[in-house]
C-alpha positions, 0 to 999 in steps of 0.5 A: 500500500503506497504512502499516498493511499495511506494518507487518503485513508487518514483523511477519510478517517478524520472526515468520518468524525466531522459532521458534514453540516459543520459551519460554513467557515470550517467547511471550506477550510476543510476543502482547502486543507484537502486540496493542499494535500491531494490537489484536484484529486481530493475533490471526490473525497471532499464531495462524498463527505459533503453529500451527508449534509442536509444543505448540500448543493453539488454546484456549491461544493464544486464552485467552492472547490474551484475557488480554492488554491492548492497553495493557499496556505491552509494545510492538512493539519487544519483538517486534523485539528478540526477533527480532533474536536470531534474525538479524532486522534491523529496519533492513532492514524499516523501515516508512514514515513515518506521518502525524501525524493517522493516528497519532493516529487509531490511538492513539484506536482502540487506547485505545477498544479497550483500554477495551472489552477490559479491561471484557470481560476483567474480566467473564470473570475475575469469572465464572471466579472465581464458577465456581471457588468453585462447583466447589470447593464441589461437589467432595469432600475429597481422599483419600490413595489418589488415584493422583497423590498416591500416586505423589508420596508425598504425603498428602491435604490439606484444601487439595485437593479432588477431583471426577469428570471427568464432573461437572467437565465438566458444571460447566465447560461444556468438557473441560479438556486438556493438550497436546491430551489430556483430563483424566480420572478423579478430578480434584484441584481446587486453589484459586488465590488472590490477595489472599485471593480465589479467582481460578481453579483448577488441575485435576490428573488421575490421570495428572498432566495439569494444566489451569487454569480458562479465563479465571481469573487466575493471575498473582500468584496461588498455591495455599496448601498450608496455611491461613495462621495469621499465625504462620509465620516462613518462607514456602516458594514452589515452582513446582508443587503437588507441591513445595509439598506436599512442603515442607509435609509436611516443615515443618508450621509453615511456609507453602508455596505454589505459583506454578504457573509459573516466570514467576509466581515473582517476582510471588508472592514479592513478594506474599508479602513485602508480606503478610508483611514479617517472614517469611523467604522460601525459593524452592524451585528446580528443575533445568532450564527456569525455574531462573533464575526462582527465582533472580530471585525470591529476589533480588527479595525477599532470600530464600534458594534451595534447589535439589535435589542428586541427585548426579552420576547424576541420574535422568532427569526428576528436577528438584524436591524432590518427586522428591527425596522419592520417590527419597531420602525426607524427610530428603533434602528437609530436607537440601536445605532446610537447605542453602538460601542466598542466590543467588550474586551475579553482580556486586558491589553498586553505589555506592548499595547500599554499605556492605553485605556479600555471601557467595560460596558458591563461586568466581565470576567477577565483572567478569572477575576470579576471586573466591574463596569467602567473605564480602565487605565492600563499602565506598566509599573517598572520593577525594582532592580532585576524584577519584572515590570508589573502590569497595572489595571486601574479603574477610572470611572463608570462607563464613559465613551468619547464618541467624537471630536466637535468643532465649529465651522470656523475650526474653533470651540473644540470639544468632545462628545461624551456618552455615559450611563447614570446610576439609573441605567440611562445613557446620556450624551454631552458635548463638553468644551475642551476649554473646561479642562483648563485649570484644575478641570473642576467645572467638568468634573462637577457636571459629570458628577451631577449627571451620574458619572462616578470616578475615583475620588483619589484620582480626580484627574484620571477621568479628565486625563482619559477624556483628553487622551482620546482622539476619536475618528469621527468629527461633528459640528459643534453648535454653541447655541440652540436653534437653526444651524445650517439646515438643522435645528439644534436642541440640547439633547436632540438635533433635527435634520442632521447627524453630524451636529451636537449642542455644546455647552458648559453644562446641561441646564435647559430642561427641554422635554417630550411627553404625551402626544400631539393630539393630546396637546391639541385637545388639552391645551390648544383647544382651551385657547379658543376664544381667549386672546391672551392664551392664543397670543401666549401659545403663538409666541411659544411656537414662533421661535423656529420661524423667525430665522426663516423669515429673517426676523429678529426675536421679540419679547412679550410682557404680561402685566396685570393683577394677581389671579388674572391668568399670567402664569396660566398663559406662561405655562401654555406658552412653554407647553410646546417645549417642556414641562413647567420645569422649563420655566426660568425666573428673572432672579439672575444677573444680566450675564446669567440671563444673556447666557441663558439666552444661548440655551433658548435661541430660536425657541422660547425663553419663558421668564417669571417673577420680574420683580426679583431682578434689579432694575439696572440688570433688567435695563441692560438685559432686555435688549440682549435677551429679546434680540439674538443671544447676548454678547456672550460675556458669561459662560454658556452654561448660564452662570 
């Protein structure tokens, strides 16, 4: 019995213990290992084993085999390593010693075979790319009424085209299938691109069946949900087309792409990082198989990870952000993306990675120890004499992320957009001016403490050192006053009309709020003003602020003056009901500087002031023109003090 036959028996013995329905990532690695050892002669072994899987497709097995190179770097030891997890003992199936001359002959044969195989593969890939372009050109624009798009809650896009199945079959020369079922009806066509070149196609029929173009290249390639402009500050990478298009519709200024398989996420992420080194990268994870691949991809490029949360009663089959869109709406998608964070560490950094920081969002077990949530500083303490250095892992604060650098259009007012969690479990954001770090930073620490951030009081400078030491990739526009900022309307906790603007102030002191419904407000407040000129005037004044800039008009003030119990306070509360609760009201009990600063928190909205008798006459005289005008002369800080 020859050495080659013995090695074949060893391979077959290893395959006998591995379930053929193994995860696809392992399945193709087994194929690569066999091809490296046996060349194309090993296909029959691989195919015979694969046939035992319920999901077996002859064309898929053959196409996967053809896509692999005999010298691709995955050797037969990979097969034996996988088999060992299923009880295979390589030592019990040791092959005989091979003569050096025979071994060299095998290597020469494999090398020659690899050269021929690579040439054939390149030819097939070029032919597939040419066919992909031809099919894309022959297809027509996608339409909003395509059943797949309707079911997914998605709009048609120029990045998808469609073609009828019979015409597609004629162009392809075969009938594309998924799990043995032919694609039928109106077929959506998605271009797969790598390095700016079309390499393959993804085809999706009306029932959601998918198939890739035979011999096309998918590895490292992706589908683009929009045409790159070069201005995107964030790139979102999803596994599937539905998730990528969901993100693109929710965030039109981003660039969303689909990797088309979990195993391709890291390659696409690394390609995007190389092409867009300054962009923030977001991985859109899924629940279930392949979830760990999104985590690996995020870690590989320093990206954030967003995973949909369907609550305790997750509907069956709900796994990605497109499912979140169809079940909960676009605001749930935005909440999911807004909660994106760097993946939790599984171990603390090694010696070569220090000094650095990390953030644990929840309690973890690292190196056998329970680690409480928070920001950690990882340093190195030099050893004494010949002693080895000690790794230091110091808790700095409760979880706090530095999400973006903020600055105004004039390249000033630099800040950092912070996201942190309060003791009640609520996540909040605050754009902190970097000027607050001047001096001892007491003001900044005071705001963080009042917001619920806790830090080591024995190391008060640690949390500010962490913030100052972060240089996130994302840059956002800073708005130092509320109201209109270019095309967007800015409020302290929300920006309407833009994703790259955030309100920046010395503190969070403007109690805008949302409660109830618009219908309830109309019946419970607005309807009561009918026939009451004072209430009608007050409510109209409350709603007028956002319109003034659009009409190129300056602000103005209304002073309600009368005896007690004549409706002044009621009118005031009716006016501010469009912006918040009664806590929204401010009083005149302040300095002129303080009131001018308060104006910056109420620009283009409503500044409701009560108890005019509590302000000094000369302060009232100085302040009224400024408060009623634009925003004051900015002599005090923007926190209103």
